[in-house]
GUDRENPA-337260 format. One line per field, with one value per residue (C-alpha): residue in one letter; x negated, y, z. Coordinates in steps of 0.05 Angstrom, whole numbers, plus 32768, in hexadecimal, padded with zeros to 4 digits. Layout:
REM GUDRENPA-337260
r = c(a;...)
px = c(X;...)
py = c(Y;...)
pz = c(Z;...)
//
This chain:
REM GUDRENPA-337260
r = c(x;x;x;x;x;x;x;x;x;x;x;x;x;x;x;x;x;x;x;x;x;x;x;x;x;x;x;x;x;x;x;x;x;x;x;x;x;x;x;x;x;x;x;x;x;x;x;x;x;x;x;x;x;x;x;x;x;x;x;x;x;x;x;x;x;x;x;x;x;x;x;x;x;x;x;x;x;x;x;x;x;x;x;x;x;x;x;x;x;x;x;x;x;x;x;x;x;x;x;x;x;x;x;x;x;x;x;x;x;x;x;x;x;x;x;x;x;x;x;x;x;x;x;x;x;x;x;x;x;x;x;x;x;x;x;x;x;x;x;x;x;x;x;x;x;x;x;x;x;x;x;x;x;x;x;x;x;x;x;x;x;x;x;x;x;x;x;x;x;x;x;x;x;x;x;x;x;x;x;x;x;x;x;x;x;x;x;x;x;x;x;x;x;x;x;x;x;x;x;x;x;x;x;x;x;x;x;x;x;x;x;x;x;x;x;x;x;x;x;x;x;x;x;x;x;x;x;x;x;x;x;x;x;x;x;x;x;x;x;x;x;x;x;x;x;x;x;x;x;x;x;x;x;x;x;x;x;x;x;x;x;x;x;x;x;x;x;x;x;x;x;x;x;x;x;x;x;x;x;x;x;x;x;x;x;x;x;x;x;x;x;x;x;x;x;x;x;x;x;x;x;x;x;x;x;x;x;x;x;x;x;x;x;x;x;x;x;x;x;x;x;x;x;x;x;x;x;x;x;x;x;x;x;x;x;x;x;x;x;x;x;x;x;x;x;x;x;x;x;x;x;x;x;x;x;x;x;x;x;x;x;x;x;x;x;x;x;x;x;x;x;x;x;x;x;x;x;x;x;x;x;x;x;x;x;x;x;x;x;x;x;x;x;x;x;x;x;x;x;x;x;x;x;x;x;x;x;x;x;x;x;x;x;x;x;x;x;x;x;x;x;x;x;x;x;x;x;x;x;x;x;x;x;x;x;x;x;x;x;x;x)
px = c(8000;7FC5;7FAA;7FEF;7FF4;7FAF;7FC5;8005;7FDF;7FB0;7FEB;800D;7FD1;7FD2;801D;801A;7FFC;803E;806F;8096;8077;80B0;8097;804F;805B;8076;8097;80DB;810B;813F;8172;817D;81BD;81BD;81E7;81B4;81B6;818C;814D;8162;8166;8121;8105;8125;8106;80C2;80C6;80DC;80A3;8071;808E;8089;8041;802F;8051;803D;803E;8068;80A8;80C8;8103;8132;8153;8199;81C1;820A;822A;8243;8251;8299;8286;824F;827A;82B2;8281;826A;82B2;82C1;8283;8295;82B8;8279;8230;822A;81FB;81CD;819F;8199;81CF;81D4;8219;8233;8240;828B;8284;8265;82A2;82B7;8271;826F;82B3;82A3;8279;824B;8210;81D4;81D8;8199;818F;8182;8148;812F;812F;810F;80D5;80D0;80D7;80D3;8118;8100;80E0;8125;8143;8174;81AA;81A9;81A5;81DF;8210;8201;8201;823C;8234;81EA;81E0;81C5;81EB;81C8;8188;818F;816F;818C;81AA;81C4;81F2;8217;81F8;8208;81DE;81DB;81C4;8193;818E;81D9;81D9;81A4;81C7;8208;81E4;81EA;81B2;819F;817B;81BD;81F0;8238;8242;828E;82C6;82D7;828F;8293;82D1;82AF;8273;82A0;82BC;8277;825F;8299;828C;82BF;82BA;82DA;831C;831E;830C;82E0;829A;827C;82A1;8280;828C;82A0;82A4;82BC;82F9;82D0;82EB;82A8;82AF;82F2;82D1;8299;82C8;82EE;82AB;8295;82D3;82BB;82FA;8306;831D;833B;834C;8326;82EC;82E9;82E9;82AC;82CA;82F6;8311;833D;8388;839C;8381;8385;8373;83BE;83C7;838A;8399;8358;8377;83A8;8370;8348;8382;8398;8352;8355;839A;8381;8343;836A;83A7;837E;834F;830E;82FF;8314;8323;82E6;8307;82F9;82B3;8279;8261;8288;8277;822E;8230;8252;821B;81E4;8201;820B;8257;825A;8228;8233;8242;8249;8221;81F8;81B1;81A3;81B4;817C;8147;8175;818E;8148;8137;8176;8177;812C;8119;815D;8167;814C;8173;817E;819A;81C5;81EA;822E;8261;8297;82E0;82E2;82AE;82B5;82B1;827F;8278;8244;8237;8231;8205;821B;81F5;81E8;81C3;81A4;81CB;81AD;81DD;81E2;81D6;81BF;8178;8142;810C;8139;814B;8102;80F3;812E;8115;80CF;80EE;811A;80DF;80B7;80EF;80F3;80A8;8090;806A;80A5;80D5;80A8;80AA;80F6;8102;80D8;80F8;8141;814E;8167;814E;810F;8130;80EE;80D4;808B;8097;8095;804C;8036;8012;803E;807C;805D;8045;808B;80AB;8077;8087;80D2;80E8;8131;8126;8122;8168;818C;8157;8160;81AC;81A6;817B;81A9;81E3;81EA;81D5;8215;823D;823A;8276;82B0;82B6;82F2;82FD;8324;82F9;82F1;833C;8345;8314;8338;837A;835C;8346;838A;83B2;8382;838A;83D6;83CF;83A1;83D2;840B;8431;842C;8429;83F1;8420;8443;8400;83E4;8422;841C;83D1;83D6;840F;83EB;83A9;83CB;83EF;83AD;838F;83CA;83C7;837C;8380;83B9;8392;834B;834E)
py = c(8000;802F;8023;8032;8072;808B;807E;80A5;80DE;80E4;80E3;8117;8146;8141;814A;818D;81AA;819F;81AF;81F1;822B;8228;81E4;81F9;8236;8213;81D1;81CA;81A6;8178;814B;8103;80DF;8093;8059;8024;8006;7FD0;7FB8;7FDD;801E;8012;8008;804A;806F;8052;8066;80AD;80B2;809F;80D2;8109;80F7;80F5;8138;815A;81A6;81A1;817B;8163;8132;812E;80EA;80E4;80A4;80B1;806F;803D;804C;8061;8090;80AF;80C0;80D9;8108;8121;812E;8153;817F;8191;81D2;81F1;81DC;8194;8184;815A;815E;8114;80E3;8097;8084;803E;8025;802C;8077;8082;809A;80C8;80E7;80F3;8115;813D;8174;8173;814F;815C;8125;80FC;8100;814B;813E;8105;812E;816B;8140;8113;80D9;8095;8077;8034;802A;801C;7FD7;7FDF;7FB3;7FDF;8022;800E;800E;8057;806F;808B;809F;8091;80C1;80A9;80CC;80B1;808C;8043;8034;7FFC;7FCF;7F8A;7F53;7F1F;7EDA;7E99;7E83;7E39;7E11;7DE3;7DB4;7DAB;7D9C;7D67;7D48;7D44;7D23;7D61;7D7E;7DC3;7DD4;7DCC;7DF3;7DFF;7E2F;7E37;7E2A;7DE4;7DD1;7DF6;7DCE;7D8D;7D9F;7DB2;7D6B;7D52;7D8D;7D92;7D77;7D67;7D56;7D18;7D3E;7D4F;7D98;7DB6;7DC7;7DD8;7DF0;7DE6;7E2D;7E71;7EB9;7EFB;7F1E;7F52;7F7B;7F7B;7F30;7F3B;7F6D;7F3C;7F02;7F2D;7F3C;7EF4;7EE4;7F18;7F42;7F8B;7FA6;7FE6;8003;8037;8007;7FF3;803D;804E;806A;8099;809C;8060;8068;8024;7FE0;7FA7;7F6C;7F5E;7F5D;7F32;7EFE;7F05;7F1C;7EE2;7EB0;7ECF;7ED3;7E8D;7E74;7E93;7E74;7E2F;7E32;7E47;7E1A;7DDB;7DE9;7DF1;7E32;7E59;7EA3;7ECC;7F10;7F4E;7F62;7F32;7F35;7EF9;7ECF;7EDF;7ECD;7E8B;7E7A;7E8C;7E60;7E25;7E27;7E2D;7E10;7E41;7E8B;7EC5;7F03;7F3B;7F2E;7F68;7F39;7F09;7F25;7F29;7EE3;7EC8;7EEA;7ED5;7E8D;7E87;7E3D;7E20;7E0C;7E1E;7E52;7E48;7E7A;7E73;7E9D;7EBA;7E85;7E90;7E7E;7E50;7E24;7E47;7E8F;7EB3;7EF9;7F13;7F36;7F81;7FA3;7FBC;7FE2;802C;8062;80A6;80E4;812A;815E;81A2;81D6;820E;820B;81FE;81EC;81B9;819D;8192;8176;8146;812C;811F;80FA;80CF;80BD;80A9;807C;8056;8051;800A;8008;8021;7FF2;7FB6;7FC9;7FD4;7F92;7F6B;7F8C;7F87;7F5A;7F92;7F8F;7FB5;7FE5;7FF9;7FC7;7FD1;7FB9;7F71;7F7A;7F8D;7F5B;7F6E;7F5A;7F1A;7F05;7F10;7EE6;7EAF;7EAD;7EB6;7E9C;7EA8;7EF1;7EDF;7EC2;7F05;7F21;7EE6;7EED;7F36;7F28;7EEF;7F20;7F43;7F8C;7F9F;7F87;7FC3;7FBB;7FEA;8032;804C;808E;806D;802F;8034;8036;7FFF;7FD1;7FDB;7FCA;7F8A;7F74;7F86;7F60;7F25;7F20;7F1E;7EE4;7EC0;7ECA;7EAE;7EF0;7EF6;7EC5;7ED4;7EEB;7F1E;7F33;7F44;7F6D;7F95;7F9E;7FB9;7FE8;8005;8011;802E;805F;8075;807D;80A7;80D5;80DE;80ED;811F;8146;8141;813A)
pz = c(8000;800F;7FCA;7FAC;7FD4;7FBC;7F74;7F80;7FA0;7F65;7F35;7F60;7F5B;7F10;7F0E;7F32;7EF4;7ED1;7F08;7F04;7F29;7F5B;7F72;7F78;7FA4;7FE2;7FF3;7FD5;8004;7FE8;800A;7FF7;800B;800B;8023;8033;8079;809A;8077;8038;805E;807D;8036;8020;805B;804B;8001;8013;8046;8010;7FE1;8015;8024;7FDA;7FCC;800D;8004;7FC5;7FD2;8013;8010;804B;804A;8067;8070;8060;8073;8040;7FF7;8003;803B;8012;7FD5;8002;8026;7FE3;7FCE;800F;8005;7FBD;7FCE;7FEA;7FEE;7FD7;8012;7FE8;7FAB;7F9B;7FAE;7FA9;7F8F;7F82;7F3C;7F41;7F4F;7F0A;7EE4;7F1C;7F21;7ED6;7ED9;7F17;7EF7;7F34;7F15;7EE9;7EB4;7EBB;7E70;7E76;7EA6;7E7B;7E3B;7E5C;7E75;7E37;7E67;7E46;7E52;7E37;7E7B;7E98;7E91;7E57;7E76;7EB4;7E91;7E64;7E9E;7EB1;7E69;7E41;7DF8;7DFC;7E37;7E79;7EB1;7EEE;7EFC;7F0E;7F51;7F7B;7F45;7F53;7F3A;7F64;7F65;7F88;7FC3;7FD5;8010;7FED;8029;802A;7FDF;7FE7;8023;7FFA;7FBF;7F93;7F69;7F86;7F45;7F1F;7F48;7F31;7EF7;7EFC;7F2C;7F12;7F24;7F66;7F79;7F65;7F91;7FCB;7FCC;7FDF;8009;803A;8081;80B7;8100;8121;8126;80DD;80E6;80B0;80CA;8087;8049;8006;7FEF;800A;7FF4;800D;7FF0;7FCA;7F90;7F6E;7F61;7F40;7F10;7F01;7EF2;7EC0;7E9F;7EA1;7E77;7E44;7E51;7E63;7EA6;7E89;7E46;7E1C;7E0F;7E58;7E6A;7E41;7E01;7E2B;7E72;7E7E;7E7F;7E99;7EAE;7E7C;7EA9;7EAF;7E63;7E53;7E89;7EAF;7EF1;7EF2;7EE9;7F21;7F53;7F40;7F4F;7F95;7FA0;7F8D;7FB8;7FF5;7FEC;7FDE;8019;7FF2;8016;8053;8050;8063;8063;8039;8028;802F;8077;8090;8053;805B;80A5;8095;8064;8094;80CA;809A;809C;8050;801E;7FE5;7FE8;7FB7;7FC9;7FAA;7F98;7FC7;8001;7FF0;801E;805A;804E;804A;808B;80B0;8098;80A5;80A4;80B6;806D;8029;8001;7FB7;7F86;7F47;7F15;7F29;7F17;7EE3;7EEC;7EAF;7E8F;7E4C;7E65;7E38;7E54;7E84;7EC5;7ECE;7F01;7F44;7F79;7F6F;7F4B;7F59;7F45;7F40;7F5C;7F39;7F70;7F42;7F5B;7F27;7F59;7F7A;7F37;7F26;7F6B;7F66;7F23;7F40;7F7A;7F4D;7F20;7F5E;7F78;7F36;7F2A;7F1F;7F61;7F8A;7F66;7F75;7FBE;7FBC;7F9A;7FCC;8007;7FF0;7FB4;7F88;7F40;7F2E;7EFC;7EDC;7EA9;7EBA;7F01;7EE7;7ED5;7F1B;7F47;7F82;7F5B;7F41;7F86;7FA4;7F6D;7F78;7FC3;7FBA;7F76;7F8A;7F77;7F2D;7F29;7F26;7EF6;7EC7;7ECC;7EBA;7E7D;7E67;7E64;7E21;7E28;7E02;7E3E;7E6D;7E9B;7EA6;7EBC;7EE2;7F06;7F3F;7F46;7F92;7F9A;7F67;7F8A;7FCC;7FAA;7F8D;7FD2;7FF1;7FBC;7FBD;8008;8000;7FCF;8000;8039;800F;800B;7FBF;7F86;7F54;7F1D;7F4A;7F67;7F22;7F12;7F53;7F4D;7F06;7F18;7F55;7F33;7EF6;7F22;7F41;7EFB;7EE3;7F1F;7F18;7ECD;7ED7;7F0B;7EEE;7EA3)
//
C-alpha cells in the first residue's frame, strides 16, 4: 500500500500542473455522501483517506455516511430546494432515471469530454447501464450482480456435484429433494434453498427471460409510461414460482430484503442462497471454516431463458453546485476512486466488480482471485451477458421495488393468487408512473 501511495503522490504532483488555478490556490473542500456500512464503509473511509493524503493542500474530501440507499436519495430530495449538501453522491442503480430527470447533476460525459478521459477504461457492460443515447450520466463505482452461493460441504454430503450447481428453478427443486434435512420429529433443520423477498431479484428474472420490465425500450428510448411485465407474462411466472416453492415446502419465508436469508446460509440452515456479489467478503468472513462456500450464476426461472443479468449497486454522481473549483475537485476524486489500484482494493475488500478494465492486470487483483476464486463468478457472469442487455430505467423504481416486495409477500402469505397479484402490482406501479410523469415531465 505504501508503494501505491508513493505512486499516487507522484502522479498527483504532476497532475497539479493541469488543475484549474482555483484548485492550486488553497484546498478545495468537497462533501461525499455514501451508503456503505460495515466492511464496505471501512473500505470507503480508507480510500478517501488515501485521496486526502495524496491531494493534501489541494483537495479535501469530507466523507459522510447517509444511511442506506433509500435514505440517501431521500435526503438528497429533501435538500433540493436549497443547498444540495453534497458535491459527489453515491446513488443506487434504480435511482438513475430519477437523477437524470432531476436537473441537479453534472452529466459525467461533460467531465469526461472536457478531460479527454478514455472511456474505454470502463467495463462496457457496466457503463452501458448508466448511459442513455451514448452519454454516460454517472460514474460506475460499486457495481454488482446477484449470484447464487452454495454450501459445498452440504452438496458433497448429499451426493451432489458442487462444481455443477443448479442453473434454473427446476434444477434447484431437484437439488432440494436431496439437500433437505429433518430431525426425528420431522422438522426441517436444513432447507436446500432460501432467498429473501427482494425486488432486485424480480427485475433480474425478468431480464433473464430476455423480456422488458417497462415500455419505451425498457425506459431507455424515453421515460417509461407503464410496466409491461404483466403483458409479457414474466411477472406471472415469477410469482407462480414463489407460490410453488412455498406451497410445496421447498423453502421457508425469509422476509423482505436479504439479511435473514444471509444469516440462514451462514448458520447452515439453507444450503443455497441468492445474494449480491458484494456480500462475498462478509460471507467468507462470517462462515470462516465451518464450510466451504461455492458460487454460481444467478439462476433463471426456466431452463430455456436466454436473457442476462443487469448490474446493481451504485454509481457516483457529480452535483451541480455552480462552483467551478468544486466541479474540478469532484472529477479528480471520482477518477481516483475508479483508478485500477483503488478498484483492486475495493474488489478485494467487498466483492464489487472492479469497474476499470486495467484492474485485471494488477498483481493485487490476480493474487486476490488466486486466493478467493469465488470472486471471478460474478465477473464471468457479467462478461457472459451481452453488452446490449442493459436493464431497465424507471423514474419510480424505488417505489416499484417496494411494491414488488409487498405483493410478493401477500402471495407467499396466501392472501393473493399469482394472477390477481400481477394485476394489482401492475396497476399500482402504473399509477405511480403516471403521477410522476404528470408532475415532472
